[in-house]
N, C-alpha and C positions, 0 to 999 in steps of 0.2 A: 165340512169335515164332520164326522161323528155318526150318529144313529138316527134313523128316521123310520116311522111306521109307513108301510106301503101295503098294496094288495096285488096279487097275481092271480088272474082268472077267478076273482072273487075270494081267494084264500088270503088271510092275513099274512103279511110278510114283513121282514125287517131288512132295511138297507144299511149297510156299513160302508163308510167312505173314509179314505185317507188322502193325502196329497197325490198318491200314486194310483190307487185302485178303488174300484167300486164293486160291491158284492151285494146280492139280494138272496135271501133265504126264507124258507117257509117253516117256522118252528113246529107247527102242527103236523108236518110230514117228517119229523125227526131232524129238522134243520137242513132239509134238502136245499142245495145251492142251485138256483135257477139262472143267475146271471153272474158273470165274472169277467171284468175287463179293466184295462188301464183307463184312467180318465182320458177321454178323447181318443181312446184306442179301439181296437176291434173286440167283438164279443168272442169268448172262447168256448162257451158251453152251448151245445145244440139243444134246441127245444123240441119237444115231441110234436109231431105233425098229426093232423086229424087222420084217424085210421079206424077201420072196423073193429068191433069189440074183440074179435078173435085174433087181432094183430099181435105179433110177438114184440113189437116195438115198446120199450119201456117209457117211463114218464119223461125222460130227458133230464138234462142238468147233471148234477152230482148227487147220487142217491146211495144210501148205505142200509144194510140189513144185518141184523143179529138174529140167528136162528138156533133153536135147541137141537141137540143131537141125542138120539136114543142110545143110552149106554147103561149097562147093568150097574146099579148102585148110585147112579147120578140122579139128582133131584129134578123132577119135571118143572118146567117153567115156560112162560109164553109172554111176549110183549105186544103181540099183534092186538090192536084195538085199545091198548093202554094210552092214557093221556100223557102228553109231553109237557113238562114245565120248561119255561124259557125265561132268560134274562139277558140283558146286554149292558155293557159298561165300557168306558174308555179310561185308559191309564197311560203311564209312560211307555209301556211296551207297544200298545196299539189299541184297536177297537175290537171287542170280542163279543160274540154271541155264544151263549151256553144253553144247551138243551139237555134235558135229563128225563129218563123214564124208568119206572120201577115195575118189576114183575112180582107183585105181592111182597112177602117178606124175604124173598130169595135173592133177587138180583137187582142191581142198579147199573144202568148204562148212562154215562155222562160224556157228552161231546162238546168240545170247544173249538170254535173257528175264529181265528184272529187275523186281522189285517195289520201288519206291522208298520209302525211309523218310520222305521229305519230304511225302508225301501219297498219295492213291489213284490212283497212276499205274503203268501197266505199260509198260515200254520194251522194244521188240524190235529188236535189232541183227543185221545180217547182214554176213558177210565171205566173199567168194569169191576164191580165189587160184588163178591159173594157174601151175603149177609146170613146165609142159611147154615145148617149143621151138616150138610152133605155136599160132595163135589157137584159142580155143574159142568156140562159139556156143551160146547157151542161152536158154530162157524160164524165168521164175520166176512161179509162180502161188500164190495163197493163197486159202483159203476159210474164212470165219468164219461158222459157223452160229449165228445168234442166236435166243435164246428170247424170243418175243414174248408180251405179255400183252394182254388186252382194253383198248382205248383207247390202245395204243402209237402214237406218232407218229415218223416217220422224216424227218429233214431232210438233204438232200444239197447239196453245194456247187456243183451244176450245175443248169441249167434244163432241159436236154435230154440224152437218151441215145439211142444207136442200138440197136434191138432186134436181138439176134443169134439168138434162137430163141424160139418161142412155141408153146403147145399149149393147146387148150381155149378159145380166145378168137377169135371171128370178126372182131372189130373191130381186131385188130392182126396184123401179119405181119413176118416176118424182113426186116430192112433198114429198117423204119419208124423215123421220128424220134419218140421218146416224150417228151412233156413231163412234167416232174416237178412235183407228185405225179401219178401216173398216173390216168387216168379209171377210174371204177368199171366192172366188167364188165357186159355187157348183162344185162337181167333174164332170170332163168331159167338163168343160167350155172351149171354145176356146178364140178367141180375144174378149175383152170387153173394154168399155170405159164409164166413168161417169164424170159429173161435179157437183160440190156442192158448197154451199156458206154459209157464216155466218158473222155477224158483227165481225170486228177485234178488240179485246179488247186493250185499250190503254196500250202501253208498252209490249204487248204480242209478243213473239219471235216465228218465224218458224225456226226450226233447222233440217237441213239435214245432217246426220252423215254418213261418208264413212268409214266403218271398214277397208277396204283394204289399204287405204292410211293413215288412222289415222286423216284425215282432217274433218272439219265440216264447214258448211255454215249457218250463222244466218241472218235472214231477220227481221228487225224491222220497223214497219210502222210509218207513220205520223198520225196525228189525223183524225178521221172521215172516215177511210177506211173500205171497206168490204173485206173479205178474201174469195177468190174462189180457187178451185183446179180443175185440169183436170187430172184424174188418169185413168190408164188402163193397159192392157197387150196386146202386139203385138207379142212378140217372144215366141212361145210355146216350142222352143227347148232348152231354158235356163235350165240348170241343177242345179241352185242354190236354187230352191224351192221358189223363190219369187213369190208372187201372182200378182205383178204389175211391169212393167218395163218402163212405160212412166209417166212423172210427169211434170206439169206446175202449177205455182202459178199465180192466177188471181186477183191481187189487183184492187180495183175499188172505184170510188166516184160516188154515184148514183146507179141506177138500175143494178143488176148483169147480166142482159141480155147481150148477145154477142154484141160487138161493130158493129155498122152498121145495126143491125137487126131492123125490124119494131117496135118491143117491146121497144128497146132502144131509138128510136127516138120519141116515144109517151110517154115514161115514165115521171115521175115527174122531174127527173134531179136535178141539183143544180143550183142556181141562183147567178148572179154577177151583182150588180147594176151599173149605170153609174159612171165612175170614180173610181170604186172599184178595188182593187188588191188583 
């Protein structure tokens, strides 16, 4: 039980362990979660596969971004390239990793990841503080790449999502209203991929059930989040009949555009006034 120093692909990492769960994170990457599983259970986070430099596949695991939005009167800021400070501790609540980054005198972003002693629960807390004299505008995005197994079932707390991008499927287009669960791709379809988004209802759970292991993962949001998904099929050789084999959840605050895109930097974003937290 407790806290251990590890490495992942040569990057320093911190391992957190309780009676129920094991987690591995890389503080220098903003506390990116690279492994999450029950002890003696299955892994839930998909790792990135070797790919060409132009590949759209992200780093894998559970990654988060905070990006500035261009808005009149808002203070400019940037955290890309800034150094993350990290610490870990254990108390009566659980085992916690805290990472923090500052954008000069303007903004501080603090993230806490706790494995609770009371059961198999991971709690992620965020605190954003505006220390400047002008408002700041921002988008927050997260990507949780999930490792799916044959027979996996995904339940969402919404009936419809709006398609934001699609490739390899002639039956769907950007802007379409997608009913969940999505229809199977047309016969003869090869690799395909789509992203879709909807407001995340308060208290609504995303549930990924793994029939092979009997385990399930439940994701419960904070207030005011959007729910995005990145869904697709890459492996046409799988014989389990699944219509999709890649899955990522994309929680966000603000515009559902991809982090770092021109649309995200020009979107309305969320605002934090001077001295607000």
